[in-house]
PDBQT receptor file of N, H, CA, C and O in Angstrom, charges set to zero:
ATOM      1  N   MET A   1     134.491 139.358 -65.174  1.00  0.00    +0.000 N 
ATOM      2  CA  MET A   1     134.024 138.024 -64.762  1.00  0.00    +0.000 C 
ATOM      3  C   MET A   1     132.588 138.123 -64.237  1.00  0.00    +0.000 C 
ATOM      4  O   MET A   1     132.282 139.005 -63.435  1.00  0.00    +0.000 OA
ATOM      5  N   PRO A   2     131.722 137.236 -64.678  1.00  0.00    +0.000 N 
ATOM      6  CA  PRO A   2     130.305 137.333 -64.256  1.00  0.00    +0.000 C 
ATOM      7  C   PRO A   2     130.124 137.135 -62.756  1.00  0.00    +0.000 C 
ATOM      8  O   PRO A   2     129.217 137.715 -62.159  1.00  0.00    +0.000 OA
ATOM      9  N   SER A   3     130.985 136.317 -62.140  1.00  0.00    +0.000 N 
ATOM     10  H   SER A   3     131.722 135.846 -62.625  1.00  0.00    +0.000 HD
ATOM     11  CA  SER A   3     130.807 136.077 -60.698  1.00  0.00    +0.000 C 
ATOM     12  C   SER A   3     131.023 137.375 -59.917  1.00  0.00    +0.000 C 
ATOM     13  O   SER A   3     130.325 137.627 -58.935  1.00  0.00    +0.000 OA
ATOM     14  N   GLU A   4     131.988 138.204 -60.347  1.00  0.00    +0.000 N 
ATOM     15  H   GLU A   4     132.556 137.999 -61.145  1.00  0.00    +0.000 HD
ATOM     16  CA  GLU A   4     132.226 139.457 -59.616  1.00  0.00    +0.000 C 
ATOM     17  C   GLU A   4     131.020 140.386 -59.724  1.00  0.00    +0.000 C 
ATOM     18  O   GLU A   4     130.605 140.979 -58.729  1.00  0.00    +0.000 OA
ATOM     19  N   THR A   5     130.456 140.516 -60.924  1.00  0.00    +0.000 N 
ATOM     20  H   THR A   5     130.794 140.034 -61.733  1.00  0.00    +0.000 HD
ATOM     21  CA  THR A   5     129.287 141.388 -61.062  1.00  0.00    +0.000 C 
ATOM     22  C   THR A   5     128.136 140.858 -60.224  1.00  0.00    +0.000 C 
ATOM     23  O   THR A   5     127.409 141.642 -59.614  1.00  0.00    +0.000 OA
ATOM     24  N   MET A   6     127.956 139.536 -60.182  1.00  0.00    +0.000 N 
ATOM     25  H   MET A   6     128.547 138.900 -60.678  1.00  0.00    +0.000 HD
ATOM     26  CA  MET A   6     126.886 138.982 -59.353  1.00  0.00    +0.000 C 
ATOM     27  C   MET A   6     127.124 139.345 -57.886  1.00  0.00    +0.000 C 
ATOM     28  O   MET A   6     126.192 139.733 -57.182  1.00  0.00    +0.000 OA
ATOM     29  N   GLN A   7     128.362 139.220 -57.430  1.00  0.00    +0.000 N 
ATOM     30  H   GLN A   7     129.120 138.905 -58.002  1.00  0.00    +0.000 HD
ATOM     31  CA  GLN A   7     128.649 139.567 -56.034  1.00  0.00    +0.000 C 
ATOM     32  C   GLN A   7     128.355 141.043 -55.779  1.00  0.00    +0.000 C 
ATOM     33  O   GLN A   7     127.786 141.404 -54.749  1.00  0.00    +0.000 OA
ATOM     34  N   ARG A   8     128.753 141.893 -56.734  1.00  0.00    +0.000 N 
ATOM     35  H   ARG A   8     129.215 141.600 -57.570  1.00  0.00    +0.000 HD
ATOM     36  CA  ARG A   8     128.534 143.321 -56.522  1.00  0.00    +0.000 C 
ATOM     37  C   ARG A   8     127.033 143.615 -56.417  1.00  0.00    +0.000 C 
ATOM     38  O   ARG A   8     126.594 144.336 -55.521  1.00  0.00    +0.000 OA
ATOM     39  N   LEU A   9     126.248 143.043 -57.349  1.00  0.00    +0.000 N 
ATOM     40  H   LEU A   9     126.604 142.457 -58.077  1.00  0.00    +0.000 HD
ATOM     41  CA  LEU A   9     124.806 143.292 -57.320  1.00  0.00    +0.000 C 
ATOM     42  C   LEU A   9     124.197 142.758 -56.030  1.00  0.00    +0.000 C 
ATOM     43  O   LEU A   9     123.380 143.437 -55.409  1.00  0.00    +0.000 OA
ATOM     44  N   SER A  10     124.577 141.563 -55.621  1.00  0.00    +0.000 N 
ATOM     45  H   SER A  10     125.241 141.011 -56.126  1.00  0.00    +0.000 HD
ATOM     46  CA  SER A  10     124.005 141.004 -54.393  1.00  0.00    +0.000 C 
ATOM     47  C   SER A  10     124.414 141.867 -53.203  1.00  0.00    +0.000 C 
ATOM     48  O   SER A  10     123.616 142.076 -52.289  1.00  0.00    +0.000 OA
ATOM     49  N   TYR A  11     125.658 142.372 -53.203  1.00  0.00    +0.000 N 
ATOM     50  H   TYR A  11     126.306 142.202 -53.945  1.00  0.00    +0.000 HD
ATOM     51  CA  TYR A  11     126.078 143.222 -52.086  1.00  0.00    +0.000 C 
ATOM     52  C   TYR A  11     125.238 144.492 -52.033  1.00  0.00    +0.000 C 
ATOM     53  O   TYR A  11     124.785 144.903 -50.965  1.00  0.00    +0.000 OA
ATOM     54  N   ARG A  12     125.032 145.116 -53.208  1.00  0.00    +0.000 N 
ATOM     55  H   ARG A  12     125.400 144.782 -54.075  1.00  0.00    +0.000 HD
ATOM     56  CA  ARG A  12     124.258 146.353 -53.215  1.00  0.00    +0.000 C 
ATOM     57  C   ARG A  12     122.828 146.094 -52.731  1.00  0.00    +0.000 C 
ATOM     58  O   ARG A  12     122.295 146.862 -51.931  1.00  0.00    +0.000 OA
ATOM     59  N   SER A  13     122.215 145.023 -53.210  1.00  0.00    +0.000 N 
ATOM     60  H   SER A  13     122.649 144.399 -53.860  1.00  0.00    +0.000 HD
ATOM     61  CA  SER A  13     120.847 144.728 -52.773  1.00  0.00    +0.000 C 
ATOM     62  C   SER A  13     120.824 144.426 -51.278  1.00  0.00    +0.000 C 
ATOM     63  O   SER A  13     119.877 144.798 -50.584  1.00  0.00    +0.000 OA
ATOM     64  N   THR A  14     121.860 143.754 -50.778  1.00  0.00    +0.000 N 
ATOM     65  H   THR A  14     122.629 143.452 -51.341  1.00  0.00    +0.000 HD
ATOM     66  CA  THR A  14     121.901 143.464 -49.339  1.00  0.00    +0.000 C 
ATOM     67  C   THR A  14     122.009 144.757 -48.543  1.00  0.00    +0.000 C 
ATOM     68  O   THR A  14     121.340 144.911 -47.521  1.00  0.00    +0.000 OA
ATOM     69  N   VAL A  15     122.842 145.686 -48.997  1.00  0.00    +0.000 N 
ATOM     70  H   VAL A  15     123.386 145.560 -49.827  1.00  0.00    +0.000 HD
ATOM     71  CA  VAL A  15     122.985 146.950 -48.272  1.00  0.00    +0.000 C 
ATOM     72  C   VAL A  15     121.661 147.703 -48.271  1.00  0.00    +0.000 C 
ATOM     73  O   VAL A  15     121.236 148.209 -47.232  1.00  0.00    +0.000 OA
ATOM     74  N   LEU A  16     121.001 147.782 -49.438  1.00  0.00    +0.000 N 
ATOM     75  H   LEU A  16     121.347 147.371 -50.281  1.00  0.00    +0.000 HD
ATOM     76  CA  LEU A  16     119.723 148.486 -49.488  1.00  0.00    +0.000 C 
ATOM     77  C   LEU A  16     118.707 147.817 -48.574  1.00  0.00    +0.000 C 
ATOM     78  O   LEU A  16     117.973 148.497 -47.858  1.00  0.00    +0.000 OA
ATOM     79  N   ALA A  17     118.659 146.484 -48.594  1.00  0.00    +0.000 N 
ATOM     80  H   ALA A  17     119.255 145.931 -49.176  1.00  0.00    +0.000 HD
ATOM     81  CA  ALA A  17     117.699 145.776 -47.744  1.00  0.00    +0.000 C 
ATOM     82  C   ALA A  17     117.995 146.063 -46.275  1.00  0.00    +0.000 C 
ATOM     83  O   ALA A  17     117.072 146.266 -45.487  1.00  0.00    +0.000 OA
ATOM     84  N   SER A  18     119.273 146.082 -45.900  1.00  0.00    +0.000 N 
ATOM     85  H   SER A  18     120.023 145.918 -46.540  1.00  0.00    +0.000 HD
ATOM     86  CA  SER A  18     119.592 146.333 -44.488  1.00  0.00    +0.000 C 
ATOM     87  C   SER A  18     119.217 147.766 -44.113  1.00  0.00    +0.000 C 
ATOM     88  O   SER A  18     118.744 148.002 -43.001  1.00  0.00    +0.000 OA
ATOM     89  N   GLU A  19     119.417 148.726 -45.018  1.00  0.00    +0.000 N 
ATOM     90  H   GLU A  19     119.801 148.535 -45.921  1.00  0.00    +0.000 HD
ATOM     91  CA  GLU A  19     119.026 150.107 -44.700  1.00  0.00    +0.000 C 
ATOM     92  C   GLU A  19     117.520 150.208 -44.463  1.00  0.00    +0.000 C 
ATOM     93  O   GLU A  19     117.082 150.785 -43.468  1.00  0.00    +0.000 OA
ATOM     94  N   THR A  20     116.731 149.648 -45.379  1.00  0.00    +0.000 N 
ATOM     95  H   THR A  20     117.087 149.180 -46.187  1.00  0.00    +0.000 HD
ATOM     96  CA  THR A  20     115.280 149.756 -45.222  1.00  0.00    +0.000 C 
ATOM     97  C   THR A  20     114.823 149.000 -43.987  1.00  0.00    +0.000 C 
ATOM     98  O   THR A  20     113.941 149.469 -43.268  1.00  0.00    +0.000 OA
ATOM     99  N   SER A  21     115.414 147.828 -43.726  1.00  0.00    +0.000 N 
ATOM    100  H   SER A  21     116.131 147.447 -44.310  1.00  0.00    +0.000 HD
ATOM    101  CA  SER A  21     114.982 147.061 -42.554  1.00  0.00    +0.000 C 
ATOM    102  C   SER A  21     115.334 147.824 -41.276  1.00  0.00    +0.000 C 
ATOM    103  O   SER A  21     114.541 147.838 -40.334  1.00  0.00    +0.000 OA
ATOM    104  N   SER A  22     116.503 148.454 -41.226  1.00  0.00    +0.000 N 
ATOM    105  H   SER A  22     117.147 148.442 -41.991  1.00  0.00    +0.000 HD
ATOM    106  CA  SER A  22     116.854 149.211 -40.020  1.00  0.00    +0.000 C 
ATOM    107  C   SER A  22     115.906 150.391 -39.850  1.00  0.00    +0.000 C 
ATOM    108  O   SER A  22     115.536 150.732 -38.726  1.00  0.00    +0.000 OA
ATOM    109  N   ARG A  23     115.509 151.018 -40.958  1.00  0.00    +0.000 N 
ATOM    110  H   ARG A  23     115.809 150.741 -41.870  1.00  0.00    +0.000 HD
ATOM    111  CA  ARG A  23     114.562 152.123 -40.853  1.00  0.00    +0.000 C 
ATOM    112  C   ARG A  23     113.223 151.612 -40.303  1.00  0.00    +0.000 C 
ATOM    113  O   ARG A  23     112.627 152.231 -39.422  1.00  0.00    +0.000 OA
ATOM    114  N   ASP A  24     112.763 150.475 -40.835  1.00  0.00    +0.000 N 
ATOM    115  H   ASP A  24     113.248 149.972 -41.551  1.00  0.00    +0.000 HD
ATOM    116  CA  ASP A  24     111.505 149.910 -40.334  1.00  0.00    +0.000 C 
ATOM    117  C   ASP A  24     111.634 149.538 -38.859  1.00  0.00    +0.000 C 
ATOM    118  O   ASP A  24     110.700 149.745 -38.083  1.00  0.00    +0.000 OA
ATOM    119  N   ILE A  25     112.782 148.993 -38.470  1.00  0.00    +0.000 N 
ATOM    120  H   ILE A  25     113.540 148.825 -39.100  1.00  0.00    +0.000 HD
ATOM    121  CA  ILE A  25     112.976 148.630 -37.058  1.00  0.00    +0.000 C 
ATOM    122  C   ILE A  25     112.909 149.888 -36.196  1.00  0.00    +0.000 C 
ATOM    123  O   ILE A  25     112.303 149.870 -35.125  1.00  0.00    +0.000 OA
ATOM    124  N   ARG A  26     113.524 150.977 -36.652  1.00  0.00    +0.000 N 
ATOM    125  H   ARG A  26     114.017 150.992 -37.522  1.00  0.00    +0.000 HD
ATOM    126  CA  ARG A  26     113.484 152.203 -35.849  1.00  0.00    +0.000 C 
ATOM    127  C   ARG A  26     112.043 152.693 -35.721  1.00  0.00    +0.000 C 
ATOM    128  O   ARG A  26     111.627 153.116 -34.642  1.00  0.00    +0.000 OA
ATOM    129  N   LYS A  27     111.270 152.641 -36.824  1.00  0.00    +0.000 N 
ATOM    130  H   LYS A  27     111.607 152.298 -37.701  1.00  0.00    +0.000 HD
ATOM    131  CA  LYS A  27     109.859 153.046 -36.736  1.00  0.00    +0.000 C 
ATOM    132  C   LYS A  27     109.119 152.178 -35.719  1.00  0.00    +0.000 C 
ATOM    133  O   LYS A  27     108.365 152.694 -34.894  1.00  0.00    +0.000 OA
ATOM    134  N   ALA A  28     109.330 150.871 -35.776  1.00  0.00    +0.000 N 
ATOM    135  H   ALA A  28     109.942 150.452 -36.446  1.00  0.00    +0.000 HD
ATOM    136  CA  ALA A  28     108.640 149.972 -34.845  1.00  0.00    +0.000 C 
ATOM    137  C   ALA A  28     109.061 150.283 -33.410  1.00  0.00    +0.000 C 
ATOM    138  O   ALA A  28     108.228 150.267 -32.504  1.00  0.00    +0.000 OA
ATOM    139  N   VAL A  29     110.338 150.562 -33.200  1.00  0.00    +0.000 N 
ATOM    140  H   VAL A  29     111.014 150.574 -33.936  1.00  0.00    +0.000 HD
ATOM    141  CA  VAL A  29     110.807 150.860 -31.839  1.00  0.00    +0.000 C 
ATOM    142  C   VAL A  29     110.188 152.164 -31.350  1.00  0.00    +0.000 C 
ATOM    143  O   VAL A  29     109.785 152.263 -30.191  1.00  0.00    +0.000 OA
ATOM    144  N   GLU A  30     110.109 153.177 -32.237  1.00  0.00    +0.000 N 
ATOM    145  H   GLU A  30     110.436 153.096 -33.179  1.00  0.00    +0.000 HD
ATOM    146  CA  GLU A  30     109.494 154.436 -31.814  1.00  0.00    +0.000 C 
ATOM    147  C   GLU A  30     108.014 154.241 -31.495  1.00  0.00    +0.000 C 
ATOM    148  O   GLU A  30     107.503 154.848 -30.554  1.00  0.00    +0.000 OA
ATOM    149  N   ALA A  31     107.323 153.406 -32.262  1.00  0.00    +0.000 N 
ATOM    150  H   ALA A  31     107.738 152.913 -33.027  1.00  0.00    +0.000 HD
ATOM    151  CA  ALA A  31     105.900 153.195 -32.020  1.00  0.00    +0.000 C 
ATOM    152  C   ALA A  31     105.673 152.396 -30.740  1.00  0.00    +0.000 C 
ATOM    153  O   ALA A  31     104.679 152.615 -30.048  1.00  0.00    +0.000 OA
ATOM    154  N   SER A  32     106.572 151.481 -30.418  1.00  0.00    +0.000 N 
ATOM    155  H   SER A  32     107.380 151.303 -30.981  1.00  0.00    +0.000 HD
ATOM    156  CA  SER A  32     106.377 150.643 -29.232  1.00  0.00    +0.000 C 
ATOM    157  C   SER A  32     106.985 151.324 -28.006  1.00  0.00    +0.000 C 
ATOM    158  O   SER A  32     107.858 152.178 -28.160  1.00  0.00    +0.000 OA
ATOM    159  N   PRO A  33     106.551 150.973 -26.797  1.00  0.00    +0.000 N 
ATOM    160  CA  PRO A  33     107.211 151.476 -25.592  1.00  0.00    +0.000 C 
ATOM    161  C   PRO A  33     108.673 151.050 -25.581  1.00  0.00    +0.000 C 
ATOM    162  O   PRO A  33     108.977 149.888 -25.850  1.00  0.00    +0.000 OA
ATOM    163  N   ARG A  34     109.576 151.965 -25.277  1.00  0.00    +0.000 N 
ATOM    164  H   ARG A  34     109.330 152.909 -25.058  1.00  0.00    +0.000 HD
ATOM    165  CA  ARG A  34     110.975 151.671 -25.523  1.00  0.00    +0.000 C 
ATOM    166  C   ARG A  34     111.644 151.007 -24.326  1.00  0.00    +0.000 C 
ATOM    167  O   ARG A  34     111.493 151.467 -23.195  1.00  0.00    +0.000 OA
ATOM    168  N   PRO A  35     112.379 149.933 -24.569  1.00  0.00    +0.000 N 
ATOM    169  CA  PRO A  35     113.317 149.425 -23.565  1.00  0.00    +0.000 C 
ATOM    170  C   PRO A  35     114.551 150.320 -23.486  1.00  0.00    +0.000 C 
ATOM    171  O   PRO A  35     114.756 151.179 -24.344  1.00  0.00    +0.000 OA
ATOM    172  N   LYS A  36     115.372 150.116 -22.453  1.00  0.00    +0.000 N 
ATOM    173  H   LYS A  36     115.205 149.419 -21.756  1.00  0.00    +0.000 HD
ATOM    174  CA  LYS A  36     116.515 151.024 -22.249  1.00  0.00    +0.000 C 
ATOM    175  C   LYS A  36     117.512 150.937 -23.406  1.00  0.00    +0.000 C 
ATOM    176  O   LYS A  36     118.019 151.961 -23.865  1.00  0.00    +0.000 OA
ATOM    177  N   TYR A  37     117.795 149.720 -23.880  1.00  0.00    +0.000 N 
ATOM    178  H   TYR A  37     117.384 148.889 -23.508  1.00  0.00    +0.000 HD
ATOM    179  CA  TYR A  37     118.813 149.609 -24.918  1.00  0.00    +0.000 C 
ATOM    180  C   TYR A  37     118.350 150.285 -26.205  1.00  0.00    +0.000 C 
ATOM    181  O   TYR A  37     119.176 150.851 -26.923  1.00  0.00    +0.000 OA
ATOM    182  N   ALA A  38     117.051 150.244 -26.520  1.00  0.00    +0.000 N 
ATOM    183  H   ALA A  38     116.380 149.785 -25.937  1.00  0.00    +0.000 HD
ATOM    184  CA  ALA A  38     116.566 150.886 -27.741  1.00  0.00    +0.000 C 
ATOM    185  C   ALA A  38     116.730 152.400 -27.632  1.00  0.00    +0.000 C 
ATOM    186  O   ALA A  38     117.202 153.045 -28.569  1.00  0.00    +0.000 OA
ATOM    187  N   SER A  39     116.339 152.970 -26.487  1.00  0.00    +0.000 N 
ATOM    188  H   SER A  39     115.956 152.446 -25.726  1.00  0.00    +0.000 HD
ATOM    189  CA  SER A  39     116.467 154.419 -26.338  1.00  0.00    +0.000 C 
ATOM    190  C   SER A  39     117.948 154.816 -26.388  1.00  0.00    +0.000 C 
ATOM    191  O   SER A  39     118.288 155.864 -26.937  1.00  0.00    +0.000 OA
ATOM    192  N   TYR A  40     118.825 153.988 -25.819  1.00  0.00    +0.000 N 
ATOM    193  H   TYR A  40     118.548 153.137 -25.373  1.00  0.00    +0.000 HD
ATOM    194  CA  TYR A  40     120.256 154.319 -25.860  1.00  0.00    +0.000 C 
ATOM    195  C   TYR A  40     120.768 154.304 -27.293  1.00  0.00    +0.000 C 
ATOM    196  O   TYR A  40     121.467 155.228 -27.708  1.00  0.00    +0.000 OA
ATOM    197  N   SER A  41     120.428 153.262 -28.059  1.00  0.00    +0.000 N 
ATOM    198  H   SER A  41     119.859 152.511 -27.723  1.00  0.00    +0.000 HD
ATOM    199  CA  SER A  41     120.934 153.184 -29.427  1.00  0.00    +0.000 C 
ATOM    200  C   SER A  41     120.347 154.319 -30.265  1.00  0.00    +0.000 C 
ATOM    201  O   SER A  41     121.043 154.880 -31.111  1.00  0.00    +0.000 OA
ATOM    202  N   GLU A  42     119.080 154.663 -30.042  1.00  0.00    +0.000 N 
ATOM    203  H   GLU A  42     118.514 154.206 -29.355  1.00  0.00    +0.000 HD
ATOM    204  CA  GLU A  42     118.498 155.769 -30.807  1.00  0.00    +0.000 C 
ATOM    205  C   GLU A  42     119.160 157.087 -30.434  1.00  0.00    +0.000 C 
ATOM    206  O   GLU A  42     119.440 157.911 -31.305  1.00  0.00    +0.000 OA
ATOM    207  N   ARG A  43     119.414 157.290 -29.144  1.00  0.00    +0.000 N 
ATOM    208  H   ARG A  43     119.187 156.620 -28.437  1.00  0.00    +0.000 HD
ATOM    209  CA  ARG A  43     120.064 158.530 -28.746  1.00  0.00    +0.000 C 
ATOM    210  C   ARG A  43     121.426 158.632 -29.418  1.00  0.00    +0.000 C 
ATOM    211  O   ARG A  43     121.873 159.728 -29.758  1.00  0.00    +0.000 OA
ATOM    212  N   ARG A  44     122.096 157.478 -29.614  1.00  0.00    +0.000 N 
ATOM    213  H   ARG A  44     121.734 156.588 -29.338  1.00  0.00    +0.000 HD
ATOM    214  CA  ARG A  44     123.406 157.502 -30.248  1.00  0.00    +0.000 C 
ATOM    215  C   ARG A  44     123.277 157.759 -31.747  1.00  0.00    +0.000 C 
ATOM    216  O   ARG A  44     124.157 158.397 -32.325  1.00  0.00    +0.000 OA
ATOM    217  N   GLN A  45     122.207 157.282 -32.402  1.00  0.00    +0.000 N 
ATOM    218  H   GLN A  45     121.492 156.764 -31.932  1.00  0.00    +0.000 HD
ATOM    219  CA  GLN A  45     122.126 157.363 -33.862  1.00  0.00    +0.000 C 
ATOM    220  C   GLN A  45     121.392 158.604 -34.361  1.00  0.00    +0.000 C 
ATOM    221  O   GLN A  45     121.642 159.051 -35.481  1.00  0.00    +0.000 OA
ATOM    222  N   LEU A  46     120.502 159.165 -33.565  1.00  0.00    +0.000 N 
ATOM    223  H   LEU A  46     120.300 158.802 -32.655  1.00  0.00    +0.000 HD
ATOM    224  CA  LEU A  46     119.651 160.237 -34.078  1.00  0.00    +0.000 C 
ATOM    225  C   LEU A  46     120.431 161.423 -34.641  1.00  0.00    +0.000 C 
ATOM    226  O   LEU A  46     120.076 161.892 -35.722  1.00  0.00    +0.000 OA
ATOM    227  N   PRO A  47     121.472 161.940 -33.980  1.00  0.00    +0.000 N 
ATOM    228  CA  PRO A  47     122.183 163.095 -34.563  1.00  0.00    +0.000 C 
ATOM    229  C   PRO A  47     122.710 162.815 -35.969  1.00  0.00    +0.000 C 
ATOM    230  O   PRO A  47     122.757 163.728 -36.793  1.00  0.00    +0.000 OA
ATOM    231  N   GLU A  48     123.107 161.572 -36.265  1.00  0.00    +0.000 N 
ATOM    232  H   GLU A  48     123.069 160.830 -35.595  1.00  0.00    +0.000 HD
ATOM    233  CA  GLU A  48     123.615 161.284 -37.604  1.00  0.00    +0.000 C 
ATOM    234  C   GLU A  48     122.485 161.259 -38.632  1.00  0.00    +0.000 C 
ATOM    235  O   GLU A  48     122.652 161.743 -39.751  1.00  0.00    +0.000 OA
ATOM    236  N   HIS A  49     121.334 160.695 -38.254  1.00  0.00    +0.000 N 
ATOM    237  H   HIS A  49     121.198 160.302 -37.345  1.00  0.00    +0.000 HD
ATOM    238  CA  HIS A  49     120.283 160.451 -39.243  1.00  0.00    +0.000 C 
ATOM    239  C   HIS A  49     119.239 161.564 -39.301  1.00  0.00    +0.000 C 
ATOM    240  O   HIS A  49     118.403 161.566 -40.205  1.00  0.00    +0.000 OA
ATOM    241  N   SER A  50     119.264 162.507 -38.361  1.00  0.00    +0.000 N 
ATOM    242  H   SER A  50     119.943 162.505 -37.626  1.00  0.00    +0.000 HD
ATOM    243  CA  SER A  50     118.230 163.546 -38.385  1.00  0.00    +0.000 C 
ATOM    244  C   SER A  50     118.434 164.438 -39.607  1.00  0.00    +0.000 C 
ATOM    245  O   SER A  50     119.560 164.876 -39.840  1.00  0.00    +0.000 OA
ATOM    246  N   PRO A  51     117.408 164.727 -40.391  1.00  0.00    +0.000 N 
ATOM    247  CA  PRO A  51     117.556 165.565 -41.579  1.00  0.00    +0.000 C 
ATOM    248  C   PRO A  51     117.833 167.013 -41.189  1.00  0.00    +0.000 C 
ATOM    249  O   PRO A  51     117.414 167.436 -40.111  1.00  0.00    +0.000 OA
ATOM    250  N   PRO A  52     118.522 167.787 -42.025  1.00  0.00    +0.000 N 
ATOM    251  CA  PRO A  52     118.749 169.205 -41.723  1.00  0.00    +0.000 C 
ATOM    252  C   PRO A  52     117.434 169.963 -41.732  1.00  0.00    +0.000 C 
ATOM    253  O   PRO A  52     116.497 169.541 -42.410  1.00  0.00    +0.000 OA
ATOM    254  N   PRO A  53     117.329 171.065 -41.003  1.00  0.00    +0.000 N 
ATOM    255  CA  PRO A  53     116.079 171.827 -40.998  1.00  0.00    +0.000 C 
ATOM    256  C   PRO A  53     115.786 172.369 -42.392  1.00  0.00    +0.000 C 
ATOM    257  O   PRO A  53     116.713 172.802 -43.076  1.00  0.00    +0.000 OA
ATOM    258  N   PRO A  54     114.542 172.362 -42.835  1.00  0.00    +0.000 N 
ATOM    259  CA  PRO A  54     114.219 172.842 -44.175  1.00  0.00    +0.000 C 
ATOM    260  C   PRO A  54     114.459 174.344 -44.289  1.00  0.00    +0.000 C 
ATOM    261  O   PRO A  54     114.241 175.066 -43.316  1.00  0.00    +0.000 OA
ATOM    262  N   PRO A  55     114.898 174.833 -45.435  1.00  0.00    +0.000 N 
ATOM    263  CA  PRO A  55     115.087 176.279 -45.606  1.00  0.00    +0.000 C 
ATOM    264  C   PRO A  55     113.743 176.991 -45.570  1.00  0.00    +0.000 C 
ATOM    265  O   PRO A  55     112.735 176.402 -45.960  1.00  0.00    +0.000 OA
ATOM    266  N   PRO A  56     113.696 178.231 -45.120  1.00  0.00    +0.000 N 
ATOM    267  CA  PRO A  56     112.427 178.961 -45.091  1.00  0.00    +0.000 C 
ATOM    268  C   PRO A  56     111.882 179.123 -46.504  1.00  0.00    +0.000 C 
ATOM    269  O   PRO A  56     112.634 179.414 -47.434  1.00  0.00    +0.000 OA
ATOM    270  N   SER A  57     110.599 178.937 -46.663  1.00  0.00    +0.000 N 
ATOM    271  H   SER A  57     109.988 178.700 -45.907  1.00  0.00    +0.000 HD
ATOM    272  CA  SER A  57     110.012 179.022 -47.999  1.00  0.00    +0.000 C 
ATOM    273  C   SER A  57     109.876 180.488 -48.416  1.00  0.00    +0.000 C 
ATOM    274  O   SER A  57     109.710 181.350 -47.554  1.00  0.00    +0.000 OA
ATOM    275  N   PRO A  58     109.943 180.791 -49.713  1.00  0.00    +0.000 N 
ATOM    276  CA  PRO A  58     109.835 182.194 -50.161  1.00  0.00    +0.000 C 
ATOM    277  C   PRO A  58     108.507 182.833 -49.774  1.00  0.00    +0.000 C 
ATOM    278  O   PRO A  58     108.433 184.053 -49.630  1.00  0.00    +0.000 OA
ATOM    279  N   VAL A  59     107.456 182.030 -49.604  1.00  0.00    +0.000 N 
ATOM    280  H   VAL A  59     107.516 181.039 -49.722  1.00  0.00    +0.000 HD
ATOM    281  CA  VAL A  59     106.158 182.608 -49.234  1.00  0.00    +0.000 C 
ATOM    282  C   VAL A  59     106.271 183.308 -47.884  1.00  0.00    +0.000 C 
ATOM    283  O   VAL A  59     105.773 184.420 -47.709  1.00  0.00    +0.000 OA
ATOM    284  N   HIS A  60     106.934 182.645 -46.926  1.00  0.00    +0.000 N 
ATOM    285  H   HIS A  60     107.339 181.742 -47.069  1.00  0.00    +0.000 HD
ATOM    286  CA  HIS A  60     107.066 183.260 -45.601  1.00  0.00    +0.000 C 
ATOM    287  C   HIS A  60     107.903 184.542 -45.686  1.00  0.00    +0.000 C 
ATOM    288  O   HIS A  60     107.610 185.531 -45.015  1.00  0.00    +0.000 OA
ATOM    289  N   TRP A  61     108.953 184.508 -46.521  1.00  0.00    +0.000 N 
ATOM    290  H   TRP A  61     109.192 183.704 -47.066  1.00  0.00    +0.000 HD
ATOM    291  CA  TRP A  61     109.764 185.724 -46.647  1.00  0.00    +0.000 C 
ATOM    292  C   TRP A  61     108.907 186.874 -47.187  1.00  0.00    +0.000 C 
ATOM    293  O   TRP A  61     108.972 187.990 -46.671  1.00  0.00    +0.000 OA
ATOM    294  N   ASN A  62     108.110 186.608 -48.214  1.00  0.00    +0.000 N 
ATOM    295  H   ASN A  62     108.057 185.702 -48.634  1.00  0.00    +0.000 HD
ATOM    296  CA  ASN A  62     107.273 187.672 -48.771  1.00  0.00    +0.000 C 
ATOM    297  C   ASN A  62     106.288 188.180 -47.721  1.00  0.00    +0.000 C 
ATOM    298  O   ASN A  62     106.064 189.385 -47.608  1.00  0.00    +0.000 OA
ATOM    299  N   ARG A  63     105.701 187.263 -46.955  1.00  0.00    +0.000 N 
ATOM    300  H   ARG A  63     105.882 186.284 -47.047  1.00  0.00    +0.000 HD
ATOM    301  CA  ARG A  63     104.755 187.695 -45.926  1.00  0.00    +0.000 C 
ATOM    302  C   ARG A  63     105.447 188.587 -44.906  1.00  0.00    +0.000 C 
ATOM    303  O   ARG A  63     104.892 189.602 -44.483  1.00  0.00    +0.000 OA
ATOM    304  N   ASP A  64     106.669 188.207 -44.508  1.00  0.00    +0.000 N 
ATOM    305  H   ASP A  64     107.120 187.383 -44.852  1.00  0.00    +0.000 HD
ATOM    306  CA  ASP A  64     107.376 189.042 -43.530  1.00  0.00    +0.000 C 
ATOM    307  C   ASP A  64     107.629 190.437 -44.102  1.00  0.00    +0.000 C 
ATOM    308  O   ASP A  64     107.458 191.434 -43.401  1.00  0.00    +0.000 OA
ATOM    309  N   LYS A  65     108.032 190.510 -45.363  1.00  0.00    +0.000 N 
ATOM    310  H   LYS A  65     108.171 189.700 -45.932  1.00  0.00    +0.000 HD
ATOM    311  CA  LYS A  65     108.291 191.824 -45.961  1.00  0.00    +0.000 C 
ATOM    312  C   LYS A  65     107.010 192.652 -45.991  1.00  0.00    +0.000 C 
ATOM    313  O   LYS A  65     107.044 193.850 -45.710  1.00  0.00    +0.000 OA
ATOM    314  N   HIS A  66     105.888 192.034 -46.326  1.00  0.00    +0.000 N 
ATOM    315  H   HIS A  66     105.860 191.061 -46.554  1.00  0.00    +0.000 HD
ATOM    316  CA  HIS A  66     104.628 192.785 -46.352  1.00  0.00    +0.000 C 
ATOM    317  C   HIS A  66     104.257 193.264 -44.953  1.00  0.00    +0.000 C 
ATOM    318  O   HIS A  66     103.784 194.387 -44.781  1.00  0.00    +0.000 OA
ATOM    319  N   ASP A  67     104.475 192.402 -43.949  1.00  0.00    +0.000 N 
ATOM    320  H   ASP A  67     104.859 191.489 -44.089  1.00  0.00    +0.000 HD
ATOM    321  CA  ASP A  67     104.107 192.802 -42.584  1.00  0.00    +0.000 C 
ATOM    322  C   ASP A  67     104.954 193.988 -42.132  1.00  0.00    +0.000 C 
ATOM    323  O   ASP A  67     104.443 194.927 -41.521  1.00  0.00    +0.000 OA
ATOM    324  N   HIS A  68     106.257 193.939 -42.436  1.00  0.00    +0.000 N 
ATOM    325  H   HIS A  68     106.672 193.177 -42.932  1.00  0.00    +0.000 HD
ATOM    326  CA  HIS A  68     107.118 195.036 -41.994  1.00  0.00    +0.000 C 
ATOM    327  C   HIS A  68     107.092 196.169 -43.025  1.00  0.00    +0.000 C 
ATOM    328  O   HIS A  68     107.755 197.190 -42.838  1.00  0.00    +0.000 OA
TER     329      HIS A  68
């Protein structure tokens, strides 16, 4: 049914829009002086959204081997 596909597409676009808007809001909150509720919500969300640490690059490994 075309109505179902339209709903699905609109839902997906709404989810993407909400994700980007929340990201922009977090950037704006970090740039501005923080009120208490903003710092509390960020403290609650940061562990979930923080990216994993990047793996060490092979260049550094080679340098370490040369040094030792």
